[in-house]
C-alpha positions, 0 to 999 in steps of 0.5 A: 499499499502506498501512503503519503507522508507530509512535513515542514521545517524552517531554516535559519539562513538562506545558505547551502549549509543551513538548507541541507542541515534542516531538511536532513533533520526533517527527513530523519525525523520523518524516517525515525517516527515512522520507522520507515526503510530507506528503500521503501520511499518511492519518491519525495517532492521538496517545496521551498519558499522563494526566499530559500535559493542557496541549495536544492533540498534533494541534495539532503536526500541522497546524502542520507542514502535515499538513492532509489527514490524519485526526488523533485524540488519546486518553489511554492506559490507566494502568498502575502504574510505566509511563513517564510524560510520554510522547506515542505516535504511529502514523502511517498512510501511503500508500506503494509500499514495504512495512511491513518498510521502515518506521523507527519512531522512539523518542526520549529516555526513550522509547527504553526502550519499544522498545530493540530497535529504537531506534537499535539498542538503543543510546543515540546519542552525538553529540560536537561539538568546535572552537575558541571561536566555531566555532558548536558550542554553538549548533548542539548545543543546536538540534539536540538540541531539534530531534531530542529528544536531551539537550544537554550543554554541557561547557563550562558544567561547566568554568565552574561550577568557575571561577565557584566559584573566583572566588566563593571567591577560590580561585586557579585556579593552585593545582591541589590547592586547585581540585581540592578545591573541584571534589570539594566542589561539588554540581553538578546539571544539570537540564532545565527546559522542555527547557533545560539549567540548571546548579546548584552547590550548589542555586544556579542559576548559568546565567546568572552564568557567561557572563562573560568573567572565568569563561571565563578561569577556566574555561579555567585549571581545564580544565588540571587533570587531577582537575577533568577527572577529576571532570567527565568521569565525570559526562558519561560517566554522562549519555551512558550513559543518554541519547541526547545531543549533547555539545559541548566541545574533547575530546569525540570524542577523550577524553570520549566515544571510542566516540560513533557521530557525531563532529564537528569544527567550525572557522572562520576566527579572524576570523569567530569573533571577529565572532561573539563580538562579536555575542553580546555586542552582543545582551546589550548589551555594547560589545566591541572587535573586536581585543581579542576577537580577541586573546582568542580566539586566546589561548584557542585557543593555551592549548586546543591546548597544555595537557598534559592532553586538548588540543583536537585533531581526532578521527581519525574526526571529520567536519570542518566549516568553518562560516566561510561557513555558516548554522546551519541548513546546519550542523545539517542536515549533522550531522543527516544524519550522526546519522540515518545512525548510527541506521539 
């Protein structure tokens, strides 16, 4: 029996890389959510809005190994005020199942096209918590890119406040002064070619906040109730309007208590220190293992003992010990939880 599966995804920029990345993401999700064998695909019709002309989406299908199906690309008719930067597909498959069994897939802003069938009409929120070095940021970032979700690095937000305190010689122990500074900062989270960039007062500080000094300042300001209130409001607003994967230390327990998927990643503290040293080495920075180990243990203690929204395991979270796991294994486990939540 021949069945049709429709899907759509929006693209962040009109570049070959972004068009093919998002098309692959869409096709992978259609294939995985419908348990399709590549050889069962007989044809795929791709359409793109007229603001996308840097590459043919069909190239992504060939890259995935779909070599026997007939492929066709077409430009959509322009309709005023319609959703732009969008790729749509219609996948024809030979299957023993019925049309009713097929799962249509709408990702990113394309959810707006069919909110009745995309994630049950709701945005999907994924909360990933855990201590420093457990792998949550790497997993969240890569998984979001693969699924077409928005990745929200909450730690970067607190680092931004810490960075501005250091830049303006503000004592991070002075809660009132820090809160006043946080209230005045014009913080923007932008997605450039699918990657999150943090701007503070119109300056891109994404790379500047990745130092140990800023990390220590971030941990200090994160204890301040008013700072958390300001940033949590922003984080919830992002989740309200997008499919998101958000990582931090109190996402499932506080920021997004109604998240459909909650995960707590953990790992042996020695393994976490080893990973941190590896990250620093990649940046050309020499690090003493035992010093890094002490810093992580101190950070753990501070995060777990802070009075406001400490690091805890949400009651309904799935706990994953990543000590002996590869990134791809962790991603696969969480991706399965997400797929179950979207059914």
